[in-house]
Every structure is written in C-alpha cells, then in structure tokens.
C-alpha positions in Angstrom: 12.4 7.2 38.7 9.5 8.8 36.8 9.0 6.7 33.8 7.8 8.5 30.7 9.2 6.1 28.0 6.2 3.8 27.6 6.4 4.0 23.8 9.6 2.0 24.1 8.4 -0.5 26.7 5.5 -0.1 29.2 6.6 0.1 32.8 5.6 -0.9 35.4 3.7 -4.0 34.6 0.7 -5.2 36.5 1.6 -7.4 39.4 -0.4 -10.2 37.8 2.0 -10.3 34.9 5.0 -10.8 37.1 3.2 -13.5 39.1 2.2 -15.3 35.9 5.8 -15.4 34.7 7.1 -16.6 38.0 4.3 -19.3 38.3 5.3 -20.6 34.8 9.0 -20.7 35.6 8.5 -22.5 38.9 5.5 -24.8 38.1 5.2 -25.8 34.5 8.0 -24.4 32.4 8.4 -27.4 30.1 8.2 -27.7 26.3 4.5 -27.3 25.2 3.5 -29.4 22.2 6.5 -31.6 22.4 5.8 -33.9 25.4 2.7 -35.5 26.8 3.4 -35.1 30.5 1.4 -32.8 32.8 3.7 -29.8 32.7 3.9 -29.7 28.9 0.1 -30.0 28.6 -0.3 -27.2 31.1 1.9 -25.0 29.0 0.1 -25.9 25.8 -3.2 -25.0 27.4 -1.9 -21.6 28.4 -0.6 -20.9 24.9 -3.9 -21.7 23.3 -5.8 -19.6 25.9 -3.5 -16.7 25.1 -4.3 -17.1 21.4 -8.0 -16.9 22.3 -7.4 -13.8 24.4 -5.6 -12.0 21.5 -8.4 -13.0 19.1 -11.0 -11.6 21.5 -9.1 -8.3 21.9 -9.1 -7.7 18.2 -12.4 -9.3 17.3 -10.8 -12.1 15.3 -12.5 -15.5 15.1 -9.6 -18.0 14.5 -7.1 -18.3 17.4 -5.0 -20.7 15.4 -4.0 -17.9 13.1 -2.6 -15.9 16.1 1.2 -16.4 15.7 3.6 -15.7 18.6 6.8 -13.9 17.7 9.6 -12.2 19.6 8.5 -8.6 19.0 6.7 -6.3 16.6 9.8 -6.2 14.3 9.7 -10.0 14.0 6.0 -9.9 13.2 6.3 -7.2 10.6 9.3 -8.9 8.9 7.3 -12.1 8.8 4.2 -10.5 7.3 6.0 -8.3 4.8 8.5 -10.8 3.5 6.1 -13.6 3.8 3.5 -12.0 1.5 5.4 -9.9 -1.1 7.1 -11.5 -4.1 9.1 -10.1 -7.1 7.0 -7.9 -9.2 4.6 -6.9 -6.4 4.0 -3.3 -5.3 3.7 -2.2 -1.7 2.4 1.2 -0.3 3.4 2.6 3.1 3.8 6.0 4.7 6.5 8.4 5.8 5.5 7.9 9.5 6.6 4.3 9.7 9.2 2.8 12.0 12.3 1.2 10.5 10.7 -2.2 11.2 8.5 -1.5 8.3 10.8 0.7 6.1 13.8 -1.5 6.2 12.2 -4.8 5.2 10.4 -3.0 2.4 13.7 -1.4 1.3 15.5 -4.8 1.4 12.8 -6.3 -0.8 13.8 -3.9 -3.6 16.8 -6.1 -4.2 14.4 -8.9 -5.4 12.2 -6.7 -7.5 9.5 -5.5 -5.1 8.3 -2.0 -5.9 7.3 0.4 -3.1 5.7 3.8 -2.7 6.1 5.9 0.4 3.2 8.3 0.9 4.3 11.6 2.5 2.2 12.7 5.6 1.8 16.3 6.6 3.9 18.2 9.2 1.6 17.0 11.9 2.2 13.4 11.0 -1.3 12.9 9.5 -2.2 11.4 6.2 -4.5 12.3 3.3 -6.1 8.9 2.5 -6.8 9.9 -1.0 -3.0 9.9 -1.5 -3.0 6.2 -0.7 -5.7 5.4 -3.1 -4.1 7.4 -5.8 -0.9 5.5 -5.4 -2.5 2.1 -6.1 -1.1 0.3 -9.2 -2.1 -2.8 -11.1 0.4 -4.8 -9.1 -0.2 -3.3 -5.6 -0.5 -6.3 -3.3 0.0 -4.8 0.2 -0.6 -1.6 2.1 1.3 -1.2 5.4 0.7 1.6 7.8 1.2 2.3 11.5 -1.9 2.9 13.5 -0.2 5.4 15.9 3.1 7.0 15.1 5.8 6.1 17.6 7.2 9.7 17.1 4.2 12.0 17.1 1.4 9.9 18.4 -0.6 10.7 15.3 -3.5 8.4 14.8 -4.0 7.2 11.3 -7.5 6.4 10.0 -7.0 2.6 9.7 -10.7 1.9 9.2 -10.8 4.2 6.1 -7.6 2.7 4.8 -8.9 -0.8 5.3 -12.0 0.1 3.3 -9.7 1.3 0.4 -7.9 -2.0 0.6 -11.0 -4.0 0.5 -12.4 -2.1 -2.5 -9.2 -2.8 -4.5 -8.6 -6.4 -3.2 -5.3 -5.4 -1.5 -4.0 -6.9 1.7 -3.8 -4.4 4.7 -1.2 -4.9 7.4 -1.2 -2.6 10.4 1.7 -1.9 12.8 -0.2 -1.7 16.1 2.9 -1.3 18.3 1.6 2.0 19.8 -2.1 1.2 19.8 -2.7 -2.4 20.8 -4.1 -2.4 24.3 -5.0 1.3 24.1 -7.2 1.9 21.1 -10.1 -0.3 19.8 -9.0 -2.4 16.9 -11.7 -4.5 15.2 -10.0 -6.6 12.5 -13.3 -7.6 10.9 -15.0 -4.2 10.9 -11.8 -2.3 9.9 -10.9 -4.8 7.1 -7.5 -5.6 8.5 -5.8 -8.6 7.0 -2.8 -8.7 9.3 -2.0 -7.1 12.6 1.5 -6.9 14.1 2.2 -5.9 17.7 4.7 -6.3 20.5 3.8 -7.9 23.7 5.8 -5.6 25.9 4.1 -2.2 25.2 0.4 -1.6 25.4 -0.4 -5.3 25.9 1.5 -5.1 29.2 3.5 -8.3 28.7 7.3 -8.9 29.0 9.9 -8.1 26.4 10.7 -10.9 24.0 7.0 -11.4 23.0 5.1 -10.3 20.0 2.0 -11.3 17.9 1.1 -11.5 14.3 -2.6 -12.1 13.6 -3.3 -13.4 10.1 -6.7 -13.2 8.3 -8.2 -16.2 6.6 -7.6 -14.8 3.1 -3.8 -14.4 3.6 -1.2 -17.1 3.2 2.3 -16.3 4.5 5.4 -18.1 3.5 7.5 -19.3 6.4 10.9 -17.7 6.8 12.3 -20.5 8.8 11.8 -24.2 9.3 12.3 -26.5 12.2 10.8 -28.5 15.0 7.1 -27.9 15.7 6.0 -31.0 17.6 3.7 -31.9 14.6 4.3 -34.0 11.5 7.8 -34.8 12.9 8.2 -37.7 10.5 8.3 -35.3 7.5 11.2 -33.2 6.3 8.9 -30.5 5.1 7.4 -27.8 7.2 3.8 -28.2 8.3 1.4 -26.2 6.1 -1.1 -25.4 8.7 -1.2 -22.5 11.2 0.2 -21.8 13.7 2.8 -24.5 13.3 3.8 -23.3 9.9 5.2 -20.1 11.4 6.2 -21.2 14.9 9.3 -23.4 14.6 11.3 -24.0 17.8 10.5 -23.9 21.5 8.1 -21.0 22.3 8.8 -18.4 24.9 6.4 -19.9 27.4 7.2 -17.7 30.4 6.8 -14.6 28.1 3.5 -15.8 26.8 2.4 -16.5 30.3 3.1 -12.9 31.1 1.4 -11.7 28.0 -1.7 -13.8 28.9 -1.9 -11.9 32.2 -1.4 -8.6 30.5 -4.2 -9.1 28.1 -6.5 -10.3 30.9 -5.7 -7.1 32.7 -6.7 -5.0 29.6 -9.9 -6.9 29.0 -10.9 -6.5 32.6 -10.0 -2.8 32.8 -11.4 -2.0 29.4 -9.8 -0.2 26.5 -12.0 2.9 27.0 -10.8 3.2 30.5 -7.1 2.8 29.6 -7.3 5.2 26.7 -9.3 7.8 28.8 -6.6 7.8 31.5 -3.7 8.1 29.0 -5.5 10.9 27.1 -6.2 12.8 30.3 -2.6 12.8 31.5 -1.2 13.5 28.0 -3.7 16.4 27.5 -2.6 17.8 30.8 1.0 17.6 29.8 0.3 19.4 26.4 -1.8 22.1 28.1 0.9 22.9 30.7 4.0 22.7 28.4 2.3 24.8 25.8 2.6 27.8 28.2 6.4 27.8 27.7 7.4 29.6 24.5 10.9 28.1 24.6 9.5 24.6 24.1 8.4 23.4 20.6 5.9 20.7 20.5 5.5 18.4 17.4 2.6 16.4 16.1 -1.2 16.9 15.8 -2.5 20.3 17.0 -5.9 18.6 17.7 -5.3 16.5 20.8 -8.0 14.1 19.6 -5.7 13.1 16.7 -2.9 12.0 19.1 -2.4 9.0 21.4 0.0 8.6 24.3 3.1 10.3 22.7 4.5 13.8 22.8 7.8 14.8 21.1 9.3 18.2 21.9 12.5 20.2 21.9 13.8 23.1 24.1 15.1 25.6 21.6 18.8 25.9 21.9 19.5 22.6 23.7 20.2 19.3 22.0 17.6 16.6 22.6 20.1 14.2 24.0 21.3 16.8 26.5 17.8 17.5 27.6 17.2 13.8 28.1 20.4 13.4 30.0 19.5 16.3 32.3 16.0 14.9 32.9 17.5 11.6 33.8 20.5 12.7 35.8 19.0 15.6 37.8 15.3 15.0 37.8 15.2 11.1 37.5 12.8 11.2 34.6 13.1 8.6 31.9 12.4 9.7 28.3 13.9 9.0 24.9 15.8 11.5 22.6 17.1 11.1 19.1 15.5 9.8 15.9 13.4 6.9 17.5 14.1 4.5 14.6 11.8 6.6 12.4 14.0 8.8 10.2 11.4 9.6 7.6 8.9 10.6 10.3 11.5 13.0 11.6 12.0 14.4 8.1 8.2 14.7 7.8 7.9 16.9 10.9 11.2 18.8 10.2 13.4 17.3 13.0 15.7 15.0 11.0 18.8 17.1 11.9 18.0 17.7 15.6 15.9 14.8 16.7 13.4 15.3 19.6 12.8 14.4 23.2 9.9 11.9 23.3 7.6 11.7 26.3 5.2 8.8 26.3 2.6 8.0 28.9 1.1 4.7 30.0 -1.8 3.2 31.9 0.0 3.9 35.2 1.3 7.4 34.6 0.1 9.8 37.4 -1.0 13.4 37.2 1.6 14.3 39.8 4.4 12.8 37.6 3.2 14.9 34.6 3.3 18.1 36.7 6.8 17.2 38.0 8.0 16.7 34.4 6.5 20.0 33.3 8.3 21.8 36.1 11.6 20.1 35.2 11.3 21.2 31.6 10.5 24.7 32.6 13.6 24.8 34.9 15.8 23.5 32.1 14.5 26.0 29.6 15.5 28.9 32.0 19.1 28.1 31.3 18.6 29.4 27.7 19.4 33.1 27.5 
C-alpha cells in the first residue's frame, strides 16, 4: 500500500515509537501518580519528560501546563469551552475543521457570539479582516495553522500580534503543522496550542496535547481522580491535575515521547524540506494533466503537506476507490470534516480527493500516484 493519507494519521511510525509503546506495555505499564512502587514512578517520570519535550518543541517554558488529551478534538473542545462564557465573542475562519466550528456553534446556545472570517478561494486569509471583526467583548481568536483541506498556511505570527495588541487570547489548531513547521509560542504570541499526537508528532492514535499559556485559566470540563488532594471533594486547581482526571494513556504517551524525540533529532527544517520536495513534485507533475483540477494556494510556498484535487467528470469517492482497489494507494475523499472550507474553495457539492504526504513519503510513490491519476483520467471521454 502506498499511503498518502498522512493528514488523517501519519503512517508509518518510526520504529522507536513502536518500541517505546511495547516497552511500556511489557515493563512499567502501571498507574503513574497513583502508586509509589517502581513501575508507577517510572511511568510518572516518562510523562513528565514528555511534557518537557512538548514544551521544548514549541518554545514554551512551563511543562506543567502541557496537558495530555485524547486527540486534537479533545484539546480544542477543552480550550474553547473552558475559556468562553456567556456574553463573550469569538472569531474564527472558514477554513476550520469541525473540531473548532462545532464547539463554537454549540456555545451559541449559552450566549457566546461568533464571527467566521471568510478566506479566499485559495484558502488564504486577509488578516485585516480579523482585526476588523474584533468587538468590545472579543475574548478569543481561534485559527488553524495549516488547513486540513488545502494545506494553506495561515500567518499565525501576524494573527498572534493582533491578539496581543487587543488583549485577546489566541488558540491555534496545529493538527497539520505540529512536528512539521516551526511554532514558537512565545515569539508568535500564542496563548493555547492544540494538536493530536498521531499526525506530525508521530505518536499513536488516542493521544493529544493542549499547551496553555500562563495568562490563561481554563475551566475543567470533568472532575475525577488525579492522585493529588484525594481527601477533597473538589477538583485540584493547579495544572496539569486540574485538567487530567482519570488514568492517563501511558502507552500512548510513551509512543508520543519517542515521536517527539525523533522530530527533535531529525529537525523540523529537515522534515518540512522533505515533505515540501515531494509535494512540489506531485503538484508539478499533476498540473500537466488538464483533466485534473487542483485546489488551494497557487504559490507552493503557501502550502504544506496537503493537495486536494478532482478529476473532472468522476466523483471523488469513486476516484479514491479506484486508487485503493486497483492501485493500492490510500487517500481520503469527501468533505474532510471541513464543510465551510469546501464552500470557500467551491467544492461543497462535490468534495475532493485529498493527497497528503508525510516524513516517509518517497519520490517513487509520488510518481506512481501521478501515473495512476493519469490513467484514471483517460477514462473520461
């Protein structure tokens, strides 16, 4: 199988990730923070080390405000619903995933106002539109860093500067950028960062992170056992315990630990350079076929890792089926849980076939995929 669905989940994983999970499961998979025996202490040490690795990756100075979640959706819900209150106003964009749009829509029922800024047909934003949308009660701005549909890169540093000037919290959805693009929380004025562990961070599914700046206080959305202040019926007020009730996903965090170590050792510039090289090759080659329509930024420097397309006259799901069944190529068709993004680029009624490269995508795989698409397109009269 040629795997070009890395925007959903990166595959394969580094061997070190699998080994770290297996080592955890077979050597010290006890309950960290709950017991004082050697296995529990070993697990607790690994969890804290992983917080430190996350903080290092994003230039953040407080590992205890790195919260482990189940995925990016979990992190985004926790951040959005934990910050906004009735009467607040939130700004977001038309390129967002439903993990941003749906929580914000749900909060309308308790009196939270929202503004969705339309991006252009390439999936890019005019940041002055964001600043012009700010109101007296704007508390939060939420944007993706890289669109999961078009790969469009949003100018998060510039948006962060706007937020800082207006004393507004800035939350970024780094689902498609963490582990690929540089994200400096301090320099970019990012207050909260949400990301999955199973995409660019190279960890397993069932892991996610939420990094919370020192100026932000998030309400917990659940209460329970934390291993701390167990004599009290109230939830601990300090991080990370405040937001991490229940037994953590220790094997998953062990895998995430190894994934981030791989990234730090390899270097973000190296990973991004490789992904850009193979994606640029794909764009250059597929652009030669006039039966194929490509969506997203025309300037390849404004795009990261993702390419949506359609073969004119063939449904996106049918193309994906043919790629899988005949050519053994894994892609994702449809609306990609981003309906407003599809509306923005004009594909809301037809969807698109999304190709997404990863750190282990090979040039030969890209050429094979191009040839497969060219063969499929020949069936159109």
